[in-house]
C-alpha angles and dihedrals in degrees: 000000000000113000096194142037134194130217132182120220103194094177092061095029096238139129113217124208115196125192121196129217127259118297110145130059089252090053092054092048089057093044092055098042089109105172123110113248117211105227138167113281107244092200106097100184119091119246135162110290095010115163129193090233132042131197114241131175102272100221094053093045093048092052092053102036108032105120121235113238094223101048105015089229129124135227087250090056090050096049096041092049092050092046091052093044093052091045094052095042100044104027112013137238092310096068121125130214127239124183130190140167147155129236107325085009090055091055092048090048091053096050093040094050093047091059093039089056088063092061119085093214090066101042106035091098101032142326125297104258119211131191116186133180126202095352122175120216111296106189151352135261097287088053091049091049092053090044092053090051089055090050092049090048089056092242099113138038122180137182121185120194125192141160114255095239098038105126092195091065089060101052147139101055107267102189099103108102122224134183088273097044119253119031097229132045133197115219138209128014114336123206114193114197114204126202113269112250111251093214133030090011095165094046095046093043129222134207136133114264116237119201142165122196114209130181111327141181123254096257093047090047094050095049091046089053091046091052089052093053107146097236090058089059106045139097139210112319093244090055099047096092094050092048088061096054129105088226091062092048094048091046092054093050094047095045093043095049094047110117094000125127113247089237088071089069101046097154096040089057091060125087119245089252091055091051091051091052088056090050091050089054090060094040093249096295121157111288133176134186 
């Protein structure tokens, strides 16, 4: 079963890589391989706090970087080579790369785009842009530090969308303290989509919450991780599966925006590049709206 697909958008000069969610038994084994794997940092430039190794979600990394016995290549090599080939053949050297995915696919999108942002062929004409839905945690603090450097270097832009009570967007368990606070870190711009109030919608207010978490101290990190504990963000067992779907997320956005003035969604009406310009203005510090 293919886990990814590629598309070419000649009008906007971009190659799009799409990763699907888990379907097969093998998919689920990767999705629930929670441990952090210590891997070589693909970011070559020096930056404050840089480490030679970074911690990445083991299941996602193994899917993309396990070497085939017959060719010695990896799934990342295969996808990246095809994306570059299609871009050069159908657009030209000035193509850009966009990556998106849901659930398991969101995790694969995150790890894939991080490594792609370290290759000149993918960032010479603009950053790698990533749109993820219902993503679990994908790495630790060293990973987040390297990711932020790529953002600040204008090589990577990332938006992560999830439903407020989607338990899968809050795993793995993040209660174990480390010297830097929580064990896992989300990256990029997060957009949390709450349920739409059934009554008194206008009075109670509704809008997706947009946030970016910059560098943080260990105590701040730990309590943020504690506040994101999965059991604090779940629903009834029979609703869990639906809360993780794209249909639920889209339904909330469409119902919530119905009848509202566009000014109520200032940040959602901006492009991802415009949001990253705002983050650059505040030197990528934590921001919420």
